[in-house]
C-alpha positions as CSV (number, residue, x, y, z in Angstrom):
1,M,163.2,85.4,89.3
2,A,164.5,88.9,88.6
3,I,166.8,87.7,85.8
4,A,164.1,85.6,84.2
5,H,161.7,88.6,84.3
6,Y,164.2,91.0,82.6
7,V,165.3,88.4,80.0
8,K,161.6,87.9,79.1
9,R,161.2,91.7,78.9
10,E,164.2,92.1,76.6
11,L,162.9,89.3,74.3
12,E,159.5,90.8,74.3
13,T,161.0,94.2,73.4
14,I,162.8,92.7,70.4
15,F,160.1,90.3,69.2
16,V,156.7,91.4,70.5
17,H,156.3,95.0,71.4
18,R,155.6,97.8,68.9
19,F,156.7,101.2,70.3
20,S,155.6,104.7,69.3
21,N,156.2,108.1,70.7
22,D,152.9,107.7,72.7
23,T,154.1,104.6,74.5
24,M,157.7,105.5,75.1
25,P,158.5,109.2,75.2
26,L,162.2,110.1,75.7
27,L,161.6,111.2,79.3
28,N,160.5,107.7,80.1
29,I,164.0,106.4,79.4
30,F,165.3,108.3,82.4
31,K,162.3,107.5,84.6
32,N,162.5,103.8,83.8
33,S,166.3,103.8,84.4
34,T,165.8,105.4,87.8
35,H,163.0,103.0,88.6
36,Y,165.0,99.9,87.7
37,W,168.6,100.8,88.5
38,V,167.9,102.7,91.8
39,F,164.7,101.4,93.2
40,F,165.1,97.8,92.1
41,G,168.9,97.5,91.7
42,A,170.0,99.4,94.8
43,F,167.1,99.2,97.2
44,T,166.3,95.6,96.5
45,M,169.1,93.6,94.9
46,Y,171.8,95.1,97.1
47,F,170.2,93.6,100.2
48,L,169.1,90.4,98.5
49,L,172.6,89.7,97.2
50,H,174.4,90.9,100.3
51,P,176.6,88.2,101.8
52,L,174.8,88.5,105.2
53,Y,171.3,88.0,103.6
54,T,169.3,85.1,105.0
55,S,166.0,83.8,103.7
56,P,163.0,84.6,105.9
57,A,162.3,81.7,108.3
58,W,158.7,81.4,107.0
59,I,160.0,80.6,103.5
60,S,160.4,76.8,103.6
61,E,161.8,75.0,100.6
62,E,158.2,74.0,99.6
63,M,157.0,77.6,99.9
64,S,159.9,78.7,97.8
65,Y,158.9,76.3,95.1
66,V,155.2,77.4,95.3
67,L,156.2,81.1,95.0
68,T,158.6,80.4,92.1
69,A,155.9,78.4,90.3
70,L,153.4,81.2,90.8
71,F,155.9,83.7,89.5
72,C,156.4,81.6,86.4
73,I,152.6,81.3,85.8
74,F,152.2,85.1,86.2
75,E,155.1,85.8,83.9
76,F,153.5,83.5,81.3
77,M,150.1,85.2,81.7
78,N,151.9,88.6,81.3
79,F,153.6,87.4,78.1
80,Q,150.3,86.1,76.7
81,C,148.7,89.6,77.4
82,H,151.5,91.3,75.5
83,K,150.8,89.0,72.5
84,V,147.1,89.9,72.7
85,L,148.0,93.7,72.8
86,K,150.4,93.3,69.9
87,N,147.7,91.7,67.7
88,L,145.1,94.4,68.5
89,R,146.6,96.6,65.9
90,R,147.7,95.5,62.5
91,P,151.1,96.7,61.4
92,G,151.0,100.1,59.7
93,T,147.4,100.9,60.9
94,T,146.1,103.0,63.8
95,E,142.9,101.0,64.3
96,R,142.6,99.1,67.6
97,G,140.4,96.5,69.1
98,I,139.2,95.5,72.5
99,P,141.6,93.0,74.2
100,K,140.1,89.6,75.1
101,G,141.4,86.6,77.0
102,W,144.2,86.0,79.5
103,G,142.5,88.2,82.1
104,F,141.2,90.9,79.8
105,G,137.7,89.8,80.5
106,L,138.0,91.2,84.0
107,V,140.5,94.1,83.6
108,S,141.6,96.5,80.8
109,S,145.2,96.1,81.7
110,A,145.6,92.4,82.5
111,N,149.3,92.7,81.6
112,Y,149.8,95.0,84.5
113,F,147.8,92.8,86.8
114,W,149.9,89.8,86.1
115,E,153.2,91.8,86.4
116,A,152.1,93.2,89.8
117,L,151.5,89.6,90.9
118,C,155.0,88.6,89.6
119,W,156.5,91.3,91.8
120,L,154.4,90.3,94.7
121,T,155.7,86.8,94.6
122,F,159.2,88.1,94.2
123,A,158.8,90.4,97.2
124,L,157.4,87.6,99.4
125,Q,160.1,85.3,98.4
126,C,163.1,87.6,99.0
127,H,161.4,89.5,101.9
128,V,163.5,92.6,101.8
129,L,162.1,96.0,102.4
130,G,163.3,97.2,99.0
131,G,161.3,94.4,97.3
132,Y,158.1,95.7,98.9
133,F,159.0,99.3,98.1
134,F,159.6,98.3,94.4
135,L,156.4,96.4,94.4
136,G,154.5,99.5,95.7
137,L,156.1,101.9,93.2
138,S,155.6,99.5,90.3
139,F,152.0,98.8,91.3
140,F,151.0,102.5,91.5
141,Q,152.8,103.4,88.3
142,M,151.1,100.5,86.4
143,L,147.7,101.5,88.1
144,D,148.1,105.1,86.8
145,W,148.7,103.7,83.3
146,A,145.9,101.2,83.6
147,L,143.4,103.9,84.7
148,K,144.3,106.1,81.7
149,K,144.1,103.1,79.3
150,H,140.8,102.0,80.8
151,N,139.3,105.5,80.4
152,R,140.6,105.7,76.8
153,Y,139.0,102.3,76.0
154,K,135.7,103.4,77.5
155,K,135.8,106.6,75.4
156,D,136.9,105.0,72.2
157,F,134.6,101.9,72.3
158,K,130.9,102.5,72.9
159,D,130.5,98.7,73.4
160,Y,133.3,98.4,75.9
161,P,132.4,95.9,78.7
162,K,130.8,97.8,81.6
163,G,131.9,95.5,84.4
164,R,135.6,95.5,83.4
165,K,137.9,97.2,85.9
166,A,141.2,99.0,85.1
167,M,143.8,96.7,86.7
168,V,142.6,94.8,89.7
169,P,139.6,92.4,89.1
170,F,136.4,93.5,90.9
171,I,138.2,96.4,92.7
172,I,139.8,99.0,90.5
């Protein structure tokens, strides 16, 4: 699941995302590296890949398939959101639109919502403390970004949907 997520991210970085100084300042490279190498790599994968690791008793083979299927669905939804966001701005312009579809009818940052659900299914499946820690860190970082984006959308678009939340449908 983790490898699939990061392969998808790399492919999206190459073929989908458009980066600018606003979205990826230099300081974020160090922050992201710490987030993924230390909090995910060391705190999660060390224990998950340890020779003495055993799957939790409550994860049956069927439950493992369900969690993996949900993970794949959430990754697909996240990918679709990234395509929507890419197409909000035509190349070479600064004009933006209001995102629609793939969860954007409920939240401003549907991409973060789906990614949080990906990490939730991963944490449940591996059931190591580091997985839950990484989920929490990731969720709160994405929530911070989502709240900022949500407020920017409300400021920039007078017709922005009033009932739309920042990241978690019906809650926040």
